[in-house]
N, C-alpha and C positions, 0 to 999 in steps of 0.2 A: 514418609511417602517419598518415593524416588521416581523421577521422570527423566527419560532419555529424550532429548530434543534433537532430532536428526534431520539434516539436509543432505539429500543425495545428489544435488546439483554439483557437478564436477568443476573445481577451480584448479586447473593444471598449472597455472603460472602465478598464482597468488599464495602468499604464505599466510600462516595462521594469524599473526599479529595484525596484518592488513585487514583480514576479514573481520576480526573481532572489533577493530576500530571502525570499520565501514558499516557493519551491521550491528549497531549498538543494541543492547538488549535490556530487558526489564529484570533480569535475574538479581541485580544488586538490591532491588526493592523487596524481593521475596525473602532475602536473608535478613532484612532489617527487623522484622517482627519476631514473634514467638512461634511462628509457623514452622513446624518440623517438616521442611520441604527441601529435598535435595534435587537439583537440576544438573544433568550431565549433557551439555551441548556437544554434538558430534557433527563434524564437517568433512566433506569429501575433497581431499587435497591430493597432491602428488607424492606425499610422503606421510609417514606416521610421526605425529608430533603432539605436543600439548602446551597449553599456556594458561596460567591462572590470573584472573582479573576480577576485581570486585567480589572476591570470595567464591568465585566460580571457576572450575577448571574446564577449559575448552579442549576437546580432543580432535585432532585431525587424523584421518585414516586414509590409506592409499587405495584409491580406486574402488569401483564397484561393478565394473563391466564384466561380462562373461569371460573375457580374455585375461584380465588382470586379477580378478577375484571371483571364485566360484559363487554362484547365486546365493548360496546359503552361508558363505564365509562371513559376511558382515553380520548376519543374524547371530551366528555363534559368538562373535565378539561382543555383541550387545548383551547376550544372555549372561555373560560372566558378571555383569554389573547387577544382576538380579533386580530388574526394574519392576515397578508397579504399573507404570504407564509408558508407552512409547508414542511420541508425537512425531508424525512424519510430515515434513513441509512439502506442500504441493500435492495435487491430485493426479499426478502424471506417472506414478510409480506403482501400479497395481501389482506387478510381479514381485516387487520388494515387500509389499504388505503381505502377500500370500506366503512368501518365504519366512517372514517374521512370525506369522501365526504358526507355521509348521514347526519352527524351532523353539519359539517361546512358550507354546502351549496355550491353554484356554484361560489361565488365570490373569495373564498380563493384558491390560487394556490397551488397545491400539486406536489412536486418533489420527485422522488426516486433516491437515489445515489447508484450506483453499488460499492460493496466492494469485488469483486472477485466472483468466482463460475460461473457455467453454468446453463442453464434452467433445472428445475426439469422434470423428465420423468413421474412423478406421474400424472395420468389423472385428479384427483380432483384438485390438485395444479395448473395444467396448466389451468383448467377451471376458477379457481379463479383469476389467473394472468390475463387472458384475460378480465375478468370483471373489474379488478383493472386498467388495461391499459386504458379502456374507460374513467375513471375518473381521470387519472393522466395527468397533464399538460405538464410535461417534465421529462427528465432523465439526470443525471450527470454520465459520464463515464470518466475515465482517458484518454482513447482514444476512438474515435468513432468506431474504428474497434472492440473494445471489445463488442459493442452492436450487432454486426452482428449475433452471435448465437441466441440471444434473438429475433431478427427480423425474422430470418429464422424459428424459432419455433412458429412464429405468436403470440408471447407474447407481443412484442412491435410493434405497428402499424407503418408503414413507414411514416405516417403523423406526428408522435410525435417528437418534437424537442429533439435531443440528443446533449447535450452541454458538452464540455470537461472541466473537473475540476479535478485536482490532489486530491486524497482522503486523503493524509497525507504528512507531511514533518517531519523535525527533528530540534532540537536545538543543536545537536552535534557540538562541535568545534574541529578542528584539533589540534593535539599535535605535537610538533617538533619531527622529526623522531628519532633523537638521544635520546631524552627523552623517547619516546614511547618504544624504544628497550631496555631500561634499564632492564625491567622486562619481555621482550619477546625475545626468542631466535631466532632472525632473523638476518641473515648476507647477505651481497651482495646486488644485485639489481634485483633478479629474484624470489621474494617471492609473491605467489598468495594466496588470501584469499577467502574462501568459507564461507558464512554465510546463513544458512537455514536448513530446515528439510531434513533428509535422506529419502525422499519420492519419489516414481516414478514420481510424477508431477514435482519435482525439478530436476530429472534426474542426480543424482550424478554419475551414472555408465558411462554415455556418457562422462562426464567431466574427470573421472579417466582414461578411456581408451585412450582418446586423450592426456591426460597429460603424460601417460606412454610413448607414442611415442615421445612426446616433451622432456621428461626428459632424454631419451637416447641420443638425440641430444645435450641437454643442461644439463649436469649432476649436475650443481649447482642449478637448479630450485627446488623450494620447494612449496608444496601446503598444507596450513594450513586449516583444516576444523572445523569450529565452528557449532555445530548442537544441536537442542533441542529434536528431536524425532529420534527413532532408527529403523524405519520401514525396512530399507535396510541394517542395520548394519552387519548382518550375511553375506550377499552377498558381501559387501564391504570388510569385514575382509578376506573372502576367496580370493577375488581379490588381496588384498595386500599380503597375505601369499603366493600366487602363483606367485608373481612377485618381484624379487629382486629390480628391478628399482623402482616400486611403494613403496615397503616397505621402501626404503631409502628416497624417495622423499616426501612422504605424512605423515603429522602429524595430527593425529586425536585428536583435542583439546577437543571436546565435548561441554558441556554447560558452559557458563561463566556468570557472573553477568553483566547486561547491562551497569552498571556504568563503566565497563572496556572496552567497545566495541570501544570507540574512540581511545584508545591506539592501538588496533589491526589494525583498518583501517589505522591509521597514520604510523604504523610500516611496513606495507606491501607495495609492489610496484604495485600490480594489484589486482583488484577484479574480481571474476569469478562466473558466474551463468549459469545453464543450464535449467532454469524453462520453462515449457511448458505453464503454465497459471499463471497469477497474476492479482490482482485487480489494483495494481500499481507496487509496488516493494520497500518495506521499506528499505531492505538492500542496494539496488542499490542507493537509495536516500541518505542514510547515508554515503555510500562510496564516492559519489561525494561531499557531504558536507565536508568530510575530505580530499579532494583532491586526491582521489585514482582512477586511470584510470581503467575502466571496460572492461572486455571481456565477453559479455553476449549474450544469445539467442535472436533471432530477433522476439520476440513476440510483439504484438501491444503496450502494455504499456511501454516496454523497448525502442521500437522505438520512442515513443512519448517523454519519459523522456530524452532520449539522442539526441533528434532532428535528428532522422534518422541516428544516428551514428556520429554526429558532435563531441561528447565527449566520444566515445566508439568504440570498434570493435564489430560488430554484426555478429554472425554466424548462419547458418541455424539450427533451432531447432532440436535437436536429431541427428545431423550429426557430428559424431566424427571426420571424415576426414576434414570437413570444419573448425571445432574448432581447430584441429591441425595446419591447414594452417594459421589460424588467430594468433595462438600463435607464430608461426615462424615469422610472419609478424611484430610482436611487435618490434623486435630488429632493424629493418631498417626503420621503419616509423617515421614520425614527429608527436609527441604526444603533446597535450596541457600540460602545466606545472601544478603542484599542485595548484598554485595560480590561474591559469586560470580556472581550474575545480571548485575551490571554488567560484570564481566570477560567473561562469555559474550557479552554484547551487543557489546562492543568488538572481540572476536575474530571474531565471526561475522556481525554485523548492521550494523556501522558503515559510514559513507561510505568509509572507507579500504578496508574489505573489498570493497565494491561496486566501487571503482576497480580493485583488483587483479583481481577476477573479470572485469570488463569488458575490461580489457587482455588477459587470457588468452584470452577468447573471440574478441576481434578478431584476435589473432595467429593463432588457429586458423582463422578464416574466411578470412583473407588467404592462408593456405597451402592452402586447398581449391582444387582444380583445377576 
């Protein structure tokens, strides 16, 4: 069985080795067993190139725009590999899926994997999506519930299989807490870590308002915020400057090198997120990989990742009162240990788990008539 795993997102200034290292994959685990499964990853770069790693050859190809590459040019390149399945990353390339079907014919299975986002409101885009849906055999979503907006928008037909597949994992390893705290100023056992953009979709304001009330009750509680974008930074600074409690409890860390992130997850006591929408939740997955207990919003991918709250506290999205109640609950509840959280990650969220699930889904698709 041969699958082409293709990303059309253009990386004009990044070379193939950087991308392979940045977007670690589960392919190496597919090749460990007796499964006769060949994966050909294809990435959209500024030049044609290839790299072999972990028994898998990654291919970079030059451009896919109308100007640099005719619409059907990339499809003809893929056809030469004679694939059984083509997996397209993202639900934002309906014209590419249509071209793939026209060139590859009816025997090749085409799968589109959701990587976050909601259906476009653009009339032309929706029209193309509906045509693409007719020639798409199945969809991969972190949670089936994530597909509901696409079905309600009549972009994904109810008859199309929606299979659950985690979109990413991590190779992060936990660090001993004492070691992690050597360079990080965390004390006590009530340190919360935020990792994400300061964007309305991530809802840091709800988190901060709930945390203010919590910190009054528990004065030693600290919230460390690692963030990459500053969309709501002015509003947050105003909130902090207007509250002595928050000003004392919140540490605005800002951007850090990703090589340091395992130390932060390992130094903290709890992970916190107020996201309203996620494709999966990279930071949540990283936190669990490092044995950090999460308090997160009850959006579908977080519910799926934590097995309906088996290894987390879930609060109603956007509800600061419910988040406060969950924070208070932490002190008295029985929580899984760090080792138990790491074990849960390895069993349910690791690249090996993704590889096994992907293989199972692909076998199922090949058997579909």
